[in-house]
Structures are given as C-alpha cells and as structure tokens.
C-alpha positions in Angstrom: -6.1 -7.5 9.6 -9.9 -7.6 8.8 -10.7 -5.5 5.8 -13.9 -5.1 3.9 -14.3 -6.8 0.6 -14.2 -3.5 -1.2 -10.8 -1.8 -1.3 -11.1 2.0 -1.2 -8.5 4.6 -2.0 -8.1 5.2 1.7 -7.5 1.6 2.5 -5.0 1.3 -0.3 -3.1 4.3 1.0 -3.2 3.1 4.5 -1.8 -0.3 3.4 1.1 1.5 1.6 1.8 3.7 4.6 1.8 0.7 7.0 4.2 -1.2 4.7 6.6 1.8 4.5 6.4 2.3 8.3 7.2 -1.3 8.9 10.0 -1.1 6.3 11.7 1.5 8.4 11.8 -0.8 11.4 13.8 -3.6 9.8 17.5 -3.8 9.0 17.3 -6.4 6.3 17.8 -4.4 3.0 16.1 -7.1 0.9 13.1 -7.1 3.1 13.0 -3.3 3.1 13.0 -3.3 -0.7 10.2 -5.9 -0.9 8.1 -3.8 1.4 8.8 -0.7 -0.6 7.7 -2.5 -3.8 4.5 -3.7 -2.1 3.8 -0.2 -1.0 4.3 1.0 -4.5 1.8 -1.5 -5.7 -0.8 -0.2 -3.2 -0.1 3.4 -4.3 -0.8 2.2 -7.9 -4.0 0.5 -6.8 -5.1 3.7 -5.0 -4.5 5.7 -8.2 -6.5 3.2 -10.3 -9.3 3.3 -7.8 -9.3 7.1 -7.7 -9.4 7.3 -11.5 -12.2 4.7 -11.6 -14.2 6.6 -9.0 -13.8 9.9 -11.0 -15.2 8.3 -14.2 
C-alpha cells in the first residue's frame, strides 16, 4: 500500500480497521491476536497524533 510520508489520524485509524477486518477473515488464533495487537498499536498512534495536533 502506498502511503504518504506523514501519517495522519485518519490513516492510523484506517490501518487499525483494515487489520481488524483482516483478522476476522482468518481462523488462526495466534495470527488473529497478532493482528489485534497491531491494530491496538495503530489506535495508540492515532491517539498520539490527535493529542499532538491539538497542542
């Protein structure tokens, strides 16, 4: 996926949503858990970016 150099809140949320959506399509529990952890990381990044933009 081609993404701009600057990650925005919207991009971070979209990445989290994409990971969670893909996690629902697999049956491997370990992979699902890894995808969920990655999605959580993107949500955290979105929160950081949101706070940074408000400051």
